[in-house]
Structures are given as structure tokens and as C-alpha cells.
C-alpha positions as CSV (number, residue, x, y, z in Angstrom):
1,Y,20.8,-8.5,-12.8
2,M,17.8,-6.3,-12.6
3,S,17.5,-3.1,-13.2
4,G,15.2,-1.0,-11.7
5,G,12.6,-3.1,-9.8
6,V,11.3,-2.7,-5.9
7,G,14.4,-1.2,-5.1
8,F,14.6,1.9,-7.6
9,T,10.6,1.9,-6.8
10,Q,11.4,2.8,-3.2
11,Y,14.3,5.1,-4.1
12,A,12.0,7.2,-6.6
13,S,8.8,6.8,-5.3
14,A,8.8,10.5,-3.8
15,T,10.6,11.8,-6.7
16,Y,8.4,10.8,-9.6
17,T,5.1,10.4,-8.9
18,D,3.9,13.6,-9.3
19,N,0.7,14.4,-6.9
20,I,-0.4,11.1,-7.1
21,L,1.2,9.4,-4.4
22,E,0.1,12.3,-2.1
23,D,-3.2,12.0,-2.6
24,F,-3.3,8.4,-2.0
25,C,-1.6,9.5,1.5
26,Y,-4.1,11.6,2.1
27,K,-6.9,9.9,1.3
28,G,-5.8,6.8,3.7
29,C,-5.4,9.1,6.4
30,E,-8.9,9.9,5.8
31,I,-9.9,6.8,5.2
32,G,-8.2,5.6,8.5
33,L,-10.0,8.2,10.9
34,D,-13.1,7.5,9.2
35,Y,-12.8,3.9,10.5
36,A,-11.4,5.4,13.7
37,N,-14.1,7.7,14.6
38,G,-12.2,11.0,13.6
39,E,-9.5,10.1,16.3
40,M,-5.9,9.5,15.4
41,A,-4.6,6.6,16.2
42,S,-7.4,5.5,18.4
43,I,-7.4,1.5,17.3
44,K,-5.9,-0.2,19.4
45,G,-6.0,-3.1,21.9
46,D,-9.0,-5.5,21.5
47,K,-10.3,-2.8,18.9
48,L,-7.7,-3.3,16.8
49,T,-8.5,-6.9,14.9
50,M,-7.7,-8.3,11.5
51,E,-11.1,-8.1,10.2
52,L,-11.0,-4.5,10.8
53,L,-7.6,-3.8,9.1
54,E,-8.6,-5.7,6.1
55,R,-11.6,-3.9,5.5
56,I,-9.6,-0.3,6.2
57,I,-6.9,-1.6,3.5
58,R,-9.4,-2.9,0.9
59,A,-11.2,-0.1,1.1
60,E,-8.3,2.3,0.8
61,N,-6.4,-0.1,-2.1
62,D,-9.8,0.2,-4.0
63,Y,-9.7,4.2,-3.9
64,C,-5.8,3.3,-5.5
65,L,-6.6,1.2,-8.5
66,T,-9.9,2.8,-9.2
67,Q,-8.2,6.0,-9.9
68,Y,-5.4,4.2,-12.1
69,E,-8.5,2.5,-13.9
70,A,-10.3,5.9,-14.1
71,Y,-7.8,7.7,-15.1
72,P,-5.3,6.4,-17.6
73,T,-2.5,9.0,-17.4
74,V,-2.1,8.2,-14.0
75,A,-0.4,4.9,-15.0
76,E,1.5,6.4,-17.8
77,S,2.8,8.8,-15.1
78,H,3.8,6.0,-13.0
79,F,6.3,3.7,-15.5
80,G,5.3,0.3,-14.3
81,G,3.5,-1.7,-12.3
82,S,6.0,-1.8,-9.3
83,V,4.9,2.3,-9.2
84,R,1.6,1.4,-8.9
85,A,1.9,-1.3,-6.5
86,C,4.5,1.0,-4.0
87,C,1.9,4.0,-4.2
88,A,-1.0,1.7,-3.8
89,A,0.5,0.3,-0.3
90,A,2.1,3.6,0.4
91,G,-1.8,4.9,0.8
92,C,-2.7,1.7,2.2
93,G,0.4,1.9,5.1
94,S,-0.8,5.8,5.8
95,A,-4.3,4.6,6.5
96,V,-3.3,2.0,8.8
97,A,-0.7,4.2,10.5
98,C,-3.1,7.1,10.8
99,A,-6.0,4.3,12.4
100,T,-3.9,2.6,14.8
101,G,-0.5,4.6,15.4
102,L,1.1,1.1,15.4
103,A,4.4,0.4,12.9
104,Q,3.6,-3.4,13.3
105,P,0.6,-3.4,11.4
106,T,1.0,-0.6,8.9
107,L,3.8,-2.9,7.5
108,S,1.2,-5.2,7.2
109,A,-1.1,-3.0,5.3
110,W,1.4,-2.4,3.0
111,S,2.1,-6.1,2.5
112,L,-1.7,-6.7,2.5
113,S,-1.9,-4.3,-0.1
114,M,0.7,-5.5,-2.5
115,L,-1.7,-9.3,-2.3
116,G,-4.5,-7.3,-3.3
117,H,-3.0,-5.8,-5.9
118,Y,-1.5,-8.9,-7.3
119,E,-5.2,-10.6,-6.9
120,R,-7.0,-7.5,-8.6
121,V,-4.6,-7.0,-11.2
122,G,-2.3,-10.0,-11.6
123,R,1.1,-8.5,-11.4
124,L,3.4,-6.2,-9.3
125,G,6.7,-5.6,-11.4
126,F,7.6,-6.3,-15.0
127,Y,8.8,-9.5,-17.0
128,G,8.2,-12.3,-14.3
129,Y,10.3,-11.2,-11.7
130,D,8.1,-13.3,-8.9
131,L,10.2,-11.9,-6.3
132,Q,8.5,-8.2,-6.5
133,D,5.2,-10.4,-6.1
134,Q,5.9,-11.9,-2.6
135,C,8.6,-9.3,-1.3
136,T,7.0,-8.6,2.3
137,A,4.9,-11.0,3.1
138,P,7.6,-13.3,4.9
139,C,7.9,-10.0,6.9
140,S,5.0,-9.3,8.4
141,Y,5.1,-10.2,12.4
142,S,7.7,-12.6,11.8
143,Y,11.1,-12.7,14.4
144,Q,14.0,-11.8,12.4
145,S,12.5,-12.4,9.2
146,D,15.6,-11.5,7.2
């Protein structure tokens, strides 16, 4: 039995994140449009590379996690690491969605954000539940991963 966790985080993110999630998503779209030269959903085909996705995701993830470090009340408002990880990942997803307009790279942005968060902070969830640390990696670019 595990109360809370990733499932509750996905359910509660829009309700309990104040305006922080909104800020991360707007900033993510701004970063994505910067990489897309101001043109929504224009990075496709040969222009879409993993290196470019990593740069977009890293820029947004750095912005989000810096907000948590610069303003401790943001972290207090988000009750625990899984909410912090979820909100940063949503910001990264919005950055890639605005730049590419494609669903699969956006899902991979969520996953890569989680891995970058794990690398920078050391934990995503609570109390050693390691499942939260790898919850999206097997789903990126894999056929019928579930």
C-alpha cells in the first residue's frame, strides 16, 4: 500500500500547485518558441534532433528547479518531491509541445525532465519508493511498453 505518490500527484497537480505550474508551463512555451524562432510547432522532420530536445528540456528544467532553490516557499507550497518533479516535467512537456507540436517528443520531455531532476536533486518521491524514479523511462519511443 502506498498513499500519495505519482498517481495522486497527477490528480492533484492542477489543483494544489498555486500559480507555480502555470508559470512553469508559460515559461516552457516561451523557451520552446525561442528555440523554434517564434513559430509554434515548427521544429519537425530533419530539424528535430535529440540534441535539440535535450537543450530545450535542460533550459526549462533549469528554470523550474532554480525557482525551487531561489524561493523556498515554492518548495513548501508543493508538498514533497513528487509534486516538484511533476510540475517541472509538465513545464518541460509544454516547452517541447510548443516547439514541435508532436506528442511523442513531449512525452519524452516529461521522462527526460524526471531523469534530469533525479540527477540534480537526488530523489523524485518519498521514503525510498524507487518506482517513482523510473516511472516514465520505459514508455518513451517503445512499442506497447505497458
